[in-house]
A tleap script that builds the chain and sets N, CA, C and O, in Angstrom:
source leaprc.protein.ff14SB
mol = sequence {
  NMET ARG ILE THR VAL GLU ALA VAL VAL GLN
  ALA GLU LEU THR ALA VAL TRP ASP ALA TRP
  ASN ASN PRO ALA ASP ILE GLU ARG TRP ASN
  ALA ASP PHE GLU GLY THR TYR THR ARG ILE
  VAL PRO HIE ARG THR ILE GLU TYR ARG MET
  SER ASP GLY ARG GLN VAL LYS VAL GLU VAL
  VAL GLU ARG PRO GLY GLY VAL LEU VAL ARG
  GLU THR PHE ASP ALA GLU THR ARG ASN PRO
  PRO GLN MET GLN ARG ARG GLY TRP GLN ALA
  ILE LEU ASP ASN PHE ARG ARG HIE VAL GLU
  ALA ARG CGLY
}
set mol.1.N position { 6.067 -60.125 -22.889 }
set mol.1.CA position { 7.310 -60.781 -22.685 }
set mol.1.C position { 7.297 -62.111 -23.521 }
set mol.1.O position { 6.316 -62.854 -23.519 }
set mol.2.N position { 8.410 -62.362 -24.215 }
set mol.2.CA position { 8.570 -63.569 -24.923 }
set mol.2.C position { 9.606 -64.479 -24.306 }
set mol.2.O position { 10.629 -63.989 -23.827 }
set mol.3.N position { 9.389 -65.786 -24.295 }
set mol.3.CA position { 10.194 -66.730 -23.682 }
set mol.3.C position { 10.679 -67.744 -24.737 }
set mol.3.O position { 9.879 -68.112 -25.597 }
set mol.4.N position { 11.887 -68.196 -24.722 }
set mol.4.CA position { 12.386 -69.150 -25.682 }
set mol.4.C position { 12.951 -70.339 -24.968 }
set mol.4.O position { 13.688 -70.192 -23.993 }
set mol.5.N position { 12.613 -71.534 -25.445 }
set mol.5.CA position { 13.159 -72.744 -24.978 }
set mol.5.C position { 13.744 -73.522 -26.190 }
set mol.5.O position { 13.288 -73.353 -27.320 }
set mol.6.N position { 14.765 -74.380 -25.926 }
set mol.6.CA position { 15.438 -75.094 -27.055 }
set mol.6.C position { 15.763 -76.497 -26.672 }
set mol.6.O position { 15.876 -76.803 -25.485 }
set mol.7.N position { 15.921 -77.370 -27.645 }
set mol.7.CA position { 16.430 -78.687 -27.482 }
set mol.7.C position { 17.045 -79.157 -28.761 }
set mol.7.O position { 16.570 -78.818 -29.845 }
set mol.8.N position { 18.095 -79.933 -28.655 }
set mol.8.CA position { 18.732 -80.558 -29.874 }
set mol.8.C position { 18.268 -82.010 -29.862 }
set mol.8.O position { 18.537 -82.756 -28.920 }
set mol.9.N position { 17.560 -82.400 -30.933 }
set mol.9.CA position { 17.034 -83.726 -31.108 }
set mol.9.C position { 17.989 -84.587 -31.999 }
set mol.9.O position { 18.290 -84.218 -33.135 }
set mol.10.N position { 18.417 -85.652 -31.491 }
set mol.10.CA position { 19.318 -86.516 -32.271 }
set mol.10.C position { 18.492 -87.370 -33.233 }
set mol.10.O position { 18.194 -88.536 -32.972 }
set mol.11.N position { 18.137 -86.748 -34.346 }
set mol.11.CA position { 17.341 -87.437 -35.380 }
set mol.11.C position { 17.374 -86.606 -36.700 }
set mol.11.O position { 17.772 -85.442 -36.729 }
set mol.12.N position { 16.938 -87.271 -37.757 }
set mol.12.CA position { 16.826 -86.576 -39.029 }
set mol.12.C position { 15.740 -85.455 -39.041 }
set mol.12.O position { 14.737 -85.532 -38.332 }
set mol.13.N position { 15.974 -84.473 -39.830 }
set mol.13.CA position { 14.987 -83.316 -39.864 }
set mol.13.C position { 13.614 -83.810 -40.225 }
set mol.13.O position { 12.644 -83.323 -39.642 }
set mol.14.N position { 13.457 -84.735 -41.138 }
set mol.14.CA position { 12.086 -85.160 -41.534 }
set mol.14.C position { 11.407 -85.912 -40.371 }
set mol.14.O position { 10.187 -85.824 -40.231 }
set mol.15.N position { 12.156 -86.639 -39.543 }
set mol.15.CA position { 11.596 -87.366 -38.403 }
set mol.15.C position { 11.152 -86.372 -37.327 }
set mol.15.O position { 10.111 -86.578 -36.704 }
set mol.16.N position { 11.894 -85.328 -37.098 }
set mol.16.CA position { 11.537 -84.247 -36.165 }
set mol.16.C position { 10.317 -83.594 -36.608 }
set mol.16.O position { 9.380 -83.471 -35.819 }
set mol.17.N position { 10.242 -83.145 -37.857 }
set mol.17.CA position { 9.108 -82.424 -38.471 }
set mol.17.C position { 7.848 -83.325 -38.378 }
set mol.17.O position { 6.789 -82.879 -37.935 }
set mol.18.N position { 7.981 -84.539 -38.784 }
set mol.18.CA position { 6.826 -85.413 -38.721 }
set mol.18.C position { 6.243 -85.619 -37.343 }
set mol.18.O position { 5.028 -85.581 -37.148 }
set mol.19.N position { 7.149 -85.842 -36.371 }
set mol.19.CA position { 6.727 -86.052 -35.013 }
set mol.19.C position { 6.032 -84.802 -34.351 }
set mol.19.O position { 5.161 -84.900 -33.487 }
set mol.20.N position { 6.504 -83.643 -34.842 }
set mol.20.CA position { 5.940 -82.379 -34.365 }
set mol.20.C position { 4.469 -82.175 -34.838 }
set mol.20.O position { 3.632 -81.566 -34.173 }
set mol.21.N position { 4.235 -82.757 -36.074 }
set mol.21.CA position { 3.015 -82.449 -36.772 }
set mol.21.C position { 2.013 -83.600 -36.868 }
set mol.21.O position { 0.847 -83.367 -37.185 }
set mol.22.N position { 2.447 -84.859 -36.596 }
set mol.22.CA position { 1.575 -85.991 -36.642 }
set mol.22.C position { 0.740 -86.123 -35.391 }
set mol.22.O position { 1.290 -86.227 -34.295 }
set mol.23.N position { -0.621 -86.121 -35.530 }
set mol.23.CA position { -1.512 -86.183 -34.339 }
set mol.23.C position { -1.231 -87.326 -33.405 }
set mol.23.O position { -1.270 -87.137 -32.190 }
set mol.24.N position { -0.950 -88.497 -33.914 }
set mol.24.CA position { -0.641 -89.622 -33.040 }
set mol.24.C position { 0.619 -89.410 -32.221 }
set mol.24.O position { 0.682 -89.813 -31.060 }
set mol.25.N position { 1.596 -88.797 -32.801 }
set mol.25.CA position { 2.875 -88.460 -32.065 }
set mol.25.C position { 2.591 -87.310 -31.062 }
set mol.25.O position { 3.088 -87.349 -29.937 }
set mol.26.N position { 1.829 -86.330 -31.444 }
set mol.26.CA position { 1.553 -85.211 -30.636 }
set mol.26.C position { 0.885 -85.642 -29.293 }
set mol.26.O position { 1.192 -85.080 -28.241 }
set mol.27.N position { 0.005 -86.607 -29.345 }
set mol.27.CA position { -0.678 -87.124 -28.189 }
set mol.27.C position { 0.289 -87.772 -27.258 }
set mol.27.O position { -0.022 -87.879 -26.072 }
set mol.28.N position { 1.406 -88.202 -27.682 }
set mol.28.CA position { 2.384 -88.917 -26.846 }
set mol.28.C position { 3.352 -87.943 -26.128 }
set mol.28.O position { 3.905 -88.302 -25.088 }
set mol.29.N position { 3.561 -86.749 -26.648 }
set mol.29.CA position { 4.523 -85.893 -26.054 }
set mol.29.C position { 4.091 -84.557 -25.660 }
set mol.29.O position { 4.775 -83.880 -24.893 }
set mol.30.N position { 2.905 -84.117 -26.187 }
set mol.30.CA position { 2.440 -82.791 -25.803 }
set mol.30.C position { 1.428 -82.740 -24.701 }
set mol.30.O position { 0.947 -83.786 -24.267 }
set mol.31.N position { 1.080 -81.557 -24.224 }
set mol.31.CA position { 0.163 -81.431 -23.056 }
set mol.31.C position { -0.806 -80.295 -23.288 }
set mol.31.O position { -0.510 -79.136 -22.996 }
set mol.32.N position { -1.954 -80.634 -23.811 }
set mol.32.CA position { -3.129 -79.736 -23.830 }
set mol.32.C position { -2.941 -78.355 -24.281 }
set mol.32.O position { -3.529 -77.444 -23.698 }
set mol.33.N position { -2.137 -78.123 -25.311 }
set mol.33.CA position { -2.138 -76.826 -25.987 }
set mol.33.C position { -2.892 -76.898 -27.253 }
set mol.33.O position { -2.909 -77.936 -27.914 }
set mol.34.N position { -3.518 -75.825 -27.612 }
set mol.34.CA position { -4.246 -75.811 -28.855 }
set mol.34.C position { -4.093 -74.423 -29.492 }
set mol.34.O position { -3.858 -73.429 -28.805 }
set mol.35.N position { -4.231 -74.386 -30.815 }
set mol.35.CA position { -4.055 -73.159 -31.440 }
set mol.35.C position { -4.457 -73.232 -32.926 }
set mol.35.O position { -4.927 -74.264 -33.404 }
set mol.36.N position { -4.269 -72.158 -33.614 }
set mol.36.CA position { -4.526 -72.064 -35.060 }
set mol.36.C position { -3.182 -71.666 -35.734 }
set mol.36.O position { -2.536 -70.676 -35.391 }
set mol.37.N position { -2.831 -72.500 -36.693 }
set mol.37.CA position { -1.607 -72.204 -37.448 }
set mol.37.C position { -1.795 -70.838 -38.178 }
set mol.37.O position { -2.855 -70.573 -38.746 }
set mol.38.N position { -0.774 -70.012 -38.148 }
set mol.38.CA position { -0.819 -68.748 -38.863 }
set mol.38.C position { 0.247 -68.620 -39.969 }
set mol.38.O position { 0.148 -67.762 -40.846 }
set mol.39.N position { 1.251 -69.481 -39.907 }
set mol.39.CA position { 2.310 -69.574 -40.884 }
set mol.39.C position { 3.039 -70.862 -40.752 }
set mol.39.O position { 3.391 -71.289 -39.653 }
set mol.40.N position { 3.284 -71.524 -41.953 }
set mol.40.CA position { 4.045 -72.736 -42.000 }
set mol.40.C position { 5.036 -72.684 -43.097 }
set mol.40.O position { 4.648 -72.418 -44.234 }
set mol.41.N position { 6.311 -72.921 -42.843 }
set mol.41.CA position { 7.312 -73.100 -43.832 }
set mol.41.C position { 7.850 -74.480 -43.588 }
set mol.41.O position { 8.632 -74.696 -42.663 }
set mol.42.N position { 7.426 -75.440 -44.433 }
set mol.42.CA position { 7.718 -76.890 -44.274 }
set mol.42.C position { 9.226 -77.065 -43.942 }
set mol.42.O position { 10.128 -76.512 -44.572 }
set mol.43.N position { 9.396 -77.890 -42.889 }
set mol.43.CA position { 10.726 -78.301 -42.442 }
set mol.43.C position { 11.565 -77.162 -41.866 }
set mol.43.O position { 12.777 -77.302 -41.703 }
set mol.44.N position { 10.920 -76.038 -41.559 }
set mol.44.CA position { 11.662 -74.834 -40.986 }
set mol.44.C position { 10.949 -74.200 -39.866 }
set mol.44.O position { 11.480 -74.106 -38.760 }
set mol.45.N position { 9.637 -73.713 -40.138 }
set mol.45.CA position { 8.954 -72.821 -39.140 }
set mol.45.C position { 7.487 -73.167 -39.088 }
set mol.45.O position { 6.842 -73.464 -40.093 }
set mol.46.N position { 6.978 -73.111 -37.832 }
set mol.46.CA position { 5.526 -73.113 -37.630 }
set mol.46.C position { 5.247 -71.971 -36.733 }
set mol.46.O position { 5.958 -71.773 -35.748 }
set mol.47.N position { 4.208 -71.183 -37.038 }
set mol.47.CA position { 3.768 -70.141 -36.140 }
set mol.47.C position { 2.248 -70.422 -35.894 }
set mol.47.O position { 1.517 -70.828 -36.798 }
set mol.48.N position { 1.835 -70.192 -34.680 }
set mol.48.CA position { 0.397 -70.328 -34.379 }
set mol.48.C position { -0.050 -69.394 -33.257 }
set mol.48.O position { 0.761 -68.853 -32.505 }
set mol.49.N position { -1.359 -69.226 -33.173 }
set mol.49.CA position { -1.938 -68.430 -32.106 }
set mol.49.C position { -2.695 -69.391 -31.254 }
set mol.49.O position { -3.511 -70.163 -31.759 }
set mol.50.N position { -2.446 -69.365 -29.980 }
set mol.50.CA position { -3.127 -70.205 -28.996 }
set mol.50.C position { -4.555 -69.601 -28.790 }
set mol.50.O position { -4.855 -68.460 -29.143 }
set mol.51.N position { -5.383 -70.460 -28.195 }
set mol.51.CA position { -6.828 -70.043 -27.991 }
set mol.51.C position { -6.913 -68.797 -27.181 }
set mol.51.O position { -7.891 -68.064 -27.322 }
set mol.52.N position { -5.887 -68.478 -26.277 }
set mol.52.CA position { -5.919 -67.241 -25.481 }
set mol.52.C position { -5.375 -66.060 -26.214 }
set mol.52.O position { -5.350 -64.969 -25.645 }
set mol.53.N position { -4.930 -66.199 -27.457 }
set mol.53.CA position { -4.416 -65.101 -28.242 }
set mol.53.C position { -2.935 -64.982 -28.261 }
set mol.53.O position { -2.397 -64.201 -29.046 }
set mol.54.N position { -2.255 -65.708 -27.448 }
set mol.54.CA position { -0.725 -65.626 -27.372 }
set mol.54.C position { -0.148 -66.293 -28.655 }
set mol.54.O position { -0.704 -67.248 -29.197 }
set mol.55.N position { 0.950 -65.754 -29.083 }
set mol.55.CA position { 1.673 -66.228 -30.330 }
set mol.55.C position { 2.792 -67.204 -29.945 }
set mol.55.O position { 3.424 -67.053 -28.900 }
set mol.56.N position { 3.023 -68.190 -30.786 }
set mol.56.CA position { 4.160 -69.112 -30.675 }
set mol.56.C position { 4.822 -69.308 -32.021 }
set mol.56.O position { 4.180 -69.410 -33.066 }
set mol.57.N position { 6.159 -69.357 -31.937 }
set mol.57.CA position { 6.946 -69.586 -33.119 }
set mol.57.C position { 7.884 -70.803 -32.830 }
set mol.57.O position { 8.639 -70.813 -31.858 }
set mol.58.N position { 7.794 -71.820 -33.720 }
set mol.58.CA position { 8.604 -72.986 -33.615 }
set mol.58.C position { 9.552 -73.002 -34.793 }
set mol.58.O position { 9.099 -72.906 -35.934 }
set mol.59.N position { 10.873 -73.121 -34.562 }
set mol.59.CA position { 11.803 -73.129 -35.581 }
set mol.59.C position { 12.578 -74.538 -35.500 }
set mol.59.O position { 12.949 -74.968 -34.408 }
set mol.60.N position { 12.794 -75.197 -36.625 }
set mol.60.CA position { 13.640 -76.356 -36.655 }
set mol.60.C position { 14.833 -76.082 -37.582 }
set mol.60.O position { 14.663 -75.659 -38.726 }
set mol.61.N position { 16.027 -76.329 -37.070 }
set mol.61.CA position { 17.244 -76.037 -37.787 }
set mol.61.C position { 18.139 -77.244 -37.802 }
set mol.61.O position { 18.571 -77.678 -36.734 }
set mol.62.N position { 18.435 -77.794 -38.910 }
set mol.62.CA position { 19.290 -78.902 -39.047 }
set mol.62.C position { 20.684 -78.425 -38.872 }
set mol.62.O position { 21.075 -77.430 -39.482 }
set mol.63.N position { 21.462 -79.100 -38.054 }
set mol.63.CA position { 22.849 -78.821 -37.776 }
set mol.63.C position { 23.628 -79.997 -37.421 }
set mol.63.O position { 23.037 -81.040 -37.141 }
set mol.64.N position { 24.942 -79.928 -37.404 }
set mol.64.CA position { 25.690 -81.161 -37.101 }
set mol.64.C position { 25.315 -81.659 -35.669 }
set mol.64.O position { 25.229 -80.875 -34.724 }
set mol.65.N position { 25.115 -82.887 -35.565 }
set mol.65.CA position { 24.761 -83.461 -34.247 }
set mol.65.C position { 23.275 -83.542 -33.924 }
set mol.65.O position { 22.890 -84.001 -32.849 }
set mol.66.N position { 22.416 -83.078 -34.890 }
set mol.66.CA position { 21.044 -83.160 -34.608 }
set mol.66.C position { 20.191 -81.952 -35.181 }
set mol.66.O position { 20.681 -81.165 -35.990 }
set mol.67.N position { 19.013 -81.857 -34.764 }
set mol.67.CA position { 18.083 -80.849 -35.159 }
set mol.67.C position { 17.785 -79.924 -33.957 }
set mol.67.O position { 17.284 -80.393 -32.935 }
set mol.68.N position { 18.075 -78.679 -34.067 }
set mol.68.CA position { 17.749 -77.713 -33.041 }
set mol.68.C position { 16.249 -77.353 -33.211 }
set mol.68.O position { 15.815 -76.950 -34.290 }
set mol.69.N position { 15.464 -77.512 -32.102 }
set mol.69.CA position { 14.129 -77.094 -32.051 }
set mol.69.C position { 14.032 -75.894 -31.088 }
set mol.69.O position { 14.335 -76.015 -29.901 }
set mol.70.N position { 13.611 -74.755 -31.613 }
set mol.70.CA position { 13.590 -73.538 -30.813 }
set mol.70.C position { 12.099 -73.116 -30.808 }
set mol.70.O position { 11.483 -72.956 -31.861 }
set mol.71.N position { 11.526 -72.936 -29.556 }
set mol.71.CA position { 10.141 -72.530 -29.425 }
set mol.71.C position { 10.133 -71.232 -28.653 }
set mol.71.O position { 10.644 -71.154 -27.536 }
set mol.72.N position { 9.534 -70.188 -29.275 }
set mol.72.CA position { 9.394 -68.843 -28.681 }
set mol.72.C position { 7.951 -68.535 -28.463 }
set mol.72.O position { 7.172 -68.639 -29.410 }
set mol.73.N position { 7.553 -68.177 -27.324 }
set mol.73.CA position { 6.117 -67.952 -26.995 }
set mol.73.C position { 5.938 -66.703 -26.136 }
set mol.73.O position { 6.803 -66.267 -25.376 }
set mol.74.N position { 4.761 -66.186 -26.328 }
set mol.74.CA position { 4.303 -64.996 -25.497 }
set mol.74.C position { 3.977 -65.561 -24.153 }
set mol.74.O position { 3.202 -66.512 -24.052 }
set mol.75.N position { 4.558 -64.994 -23.098 }
set mol.75.CA position { 4.273 -65.432 -21.721 }
set mol.75.C position { 2.863 -65.012 -21.290 }
set mol.75.O position { 2.333 -63.998 -21.743 }
set mol.76.N position { 2.311 -65.769 -20.459 }
set mol.76.CA position { 1.024 -65.367 -19.898 }
set mol.76.C position { 1.249 -64.598 -18.553 }
set mol.76.O position { 2.393 -64.533 -18.104 }
set mol.77.N position { 0.310 -64.071 -17.960 }
set mol.77.CA position { 0.461 -63.179 -16.792 }
set mol.77.C position { 0.210 -63.835 -15.481 }
set mol.77.O position { 0.515 -63.266 -14.432 }
set mol.78.N position { -0.354 -65.053 -15.507 }
set mol.78.CA position { -0.752 -65.636 -14.190 }
set mol.78.C position { 0.412 -66.278 -13.483 }
set mol.78.O position { 0.463 -66.298 -12.254 }
set mol.79.N position { 1.312 -66.783 -14.218 }
set mol.79.CA position { 2.464 -67.544 -13.595 }
set mol.79.C position { 3.800 -66.867 -13.878 }
set mol.79.O position { 3.944 -66.222 -14.917 }
set mol.80.N position { 4.816 -66.997 -12.956 }
set mol.80.CA position { 6.075 -66.373 -13.187 }
set mol.80.C position { 6.718 -66.910 -14.462 }
set mol.80.O position { 6.521 -68.064 -14.845 }
set mol.81.N position { 7.510 -66.017 -15.121 }
set mol.81.CA position { 8.173 -66.459 -16.377 }
set mol.81.C position { 9.042 -67.687 -16.202 }
set mol.81.O position { 9.054 -68.541 -17.088 }
set mol.82.N position { 9.770 -67.818 -15.103 }
set mol.82.CA position { 10.642 -68.974 -14.945 }
set mol.82.C position { 9.843 -70.267 -14.837 }
set mol.82.O position { 10.260 -71.324 -15.311 }
set mol.83.N position { 8.680 -70.148 -14.198 }
set mol.83.CA position { 7.825 -71.384 -14.107 }
set mol.83.C position { 7.325 -71.770 -15.531 }
set mol.83.O position { 7.311 -72.947 -15.892 }
set mol.84.N position { 6.926 -70.772 -16.307 }
set mol.84.CA position { 6.468 -71.023 -17.627 }
set mol.84.C position { 7.614 -71.640 -18.493 }
set mol.84.O position { 7.398 -72.609 -19.221 }
set mol.85.N position { 8.798 -71.067 -18.393 }
set mol.85.CA position { 9.969 -71.599 -19.132 }
set mol.85.C position { 10.199 -73.090 -18.755 }
set mol.85.O position { 10.370 -73.906 -19.661 }
set mol.86.N position { 10.209 -73.465 -17.488 }
set mol.86.CA position { 10.348 -74.772 -17.037 }
set mol.86.C position { 9.316 -75.729 -17.589 }
set mol.86.O position { 9.622 -76.845 -18.010 }
set mol.87.N position { 8.058 -75.246 -17.572 }
set mol.87.CA position { 7.001 -76.144 -18.157 }
set mol.87.C position { 7.099 -76.311 -19.601 }
set mol.87.O position { 6.920 -77.435 -20.071 }
set mol.88.N position { 7.357 -75.342 -20.344 }
set mol.88.CA position { 7.493 -75.435 -21.813 }
set mol.88.C position { 8.788 -76.243 -22.116 }
set mol.88.O position { 8.794 -77.031 -23.061 }
set mol.89.N position { 9.841 -76.071 -21.365 }
set mol.89.CA position { 11.052 -76.839 -21.603 }
set mol.89.C position { 10.828 -78.313 -21.325 }
set mol.89.O position { 11.346 -79.163 -22.050 }
set mol.90.N position { 10.054 -78.636 -20.271 }
set mol.90.CA position { 9.712 -80.014 -19.952 }
set mol.90.C position { 8.926 -80.672 -21.112 }
set mol.90.O position { 9.153 -81.839 -21.431 }
set mol.91.N position { 8.016 -79.924 -21.729 }
set mol.91.CA position { 7.280 -80.506 -22.838 }
set mol.91.C position { 8.210 -80.703 -24.017 }
set mol.91.O position { 8.092 -81.704 -24.723 }
set mol.92.N position { 9.124 -79.791 -24.253 }
set mol.92.CA position { 10.049 -79.872 -25.373 }
set mol.92.C position { 11.006 -81.041 -25.183 }
set mol.92.O position { 11.375 -81.730 -26.134 }
set mol.93.N position { 11.406 -81.251 -23.902 }
set mol.93.CA position { 12.244 -82.422 -23.594 }
set mol.93.C position { 11.449 -83.730 -23.797 }
set mol.93.O position { 12.023 -84.728 -24.232 }
set mol.94.N position { 10.221 -83.738 -23.508 }
set mol.94.CA position { 9.336 -84.913 -23.787 }
set mol.94.C position { 9.405 -85.193 -25.312 }
set mol.94.O position { 9.565 -86.323 -25.773 }
set mol.95.N position { 9.275 -84.091 -26.036 }
set mol.95.CA position { 9.295 -84.312 -27.509 }
set mol.95.C position { 10.636 -84.880 -27.999 }
set mol.95.O position { 10.648 -85.784 -28.834 }
set mol.96.N position { 11.746 -84.372 -27.499 }
set mol.96.CA position { 13.062 -84.881 -27.800 }
set mol.96.C position { 13.180 -86.330 -27.483 }
set mol.96.O position { 13.606 -87.118 -28.327 }
set mol.97.N position { 12.809 -86.712 -26.273 }
set mol.97.CA position { 12.869 -88.145 -25.882 }
set mol.97.C position { 11.974 -89.022 -26.771 }
set mol.97.O position { 12.367 -90.122 -27.162 }
set mol.98.N position { 10.778 -88.531 -27.084 }
set mol.98.CA position { 9.875 -89.329 -27.922 }
set mol.98.C position { 10.468 -89.538 -29.292 }
set mol.98.O position { 10.443 -90.667 -29.782 }
set mol.99.N position { 10.992 -88.534 -29.934 }
set mol.99.CA position { 11.598 -88.694 -31.259 }
set mol.99.C position { 12.842 -89.594 -31.166 }
set mol.99.O position { 12.982 -90.516 -31.970 }
set mol.100.N position { 13.680 -89.368 -30.276 }
set mol.100.CA position { 14.907 -90.238 -30.181 }
set mol.100.C position { 14.615 -91.642 -29.841 }
set mol.100.O position { 15.381 -92.522 -30.233 }
set mol.101.N position { 13.541 -91.930 -29.125 }
set mol.101.CA position { 13.165 -93.335 -28.819 }
set mol.101.C position { 12.588 -94.027 -30.059 }
set mol.101.O position { 12.654 -95.253 -30.156 }
set mol.102.N position { 12.013 -93.256 -31.027 }
set mol.102.CA position { 11.459 -93.860 -32.198 }
set mol.102.C position { 12.627 -94.364 -33.098 }
set mol.102.O position { 12.436 -95.256 -33.925 }
set mol.103.N position { 13.815 -93.786 -32.922 }
set mol.103.CA position { 14.973 -94.215 -33.724 }
set mol.103.C position { 14.900 -93.687 -35.065 }
set mol.103.O position { 15.788 -93.944 -35.878 }
savepdb mol mol.pdb
quit
């Protein structure tokens, strides 16, 4: 099962991309995920495999009013899908707040 979460960040595309990939920023908004990049299209897509083998795809799409960040991930089997969706959405919302606070 794949789950998708989304947020629109009120910032420029380069600011969103940089905050997603800069280790100092990541430490401020992310929570203990690790993985290996499997595909990167600068300013558009990042795909990676987490240490447990699950796949994640992150898409950034510039549009009027901000940048849409869409994260699609393979669900794990220990927790209900809705719980996973809420957790990943909370992290994505942390990201949005972090980028927007940077101005």
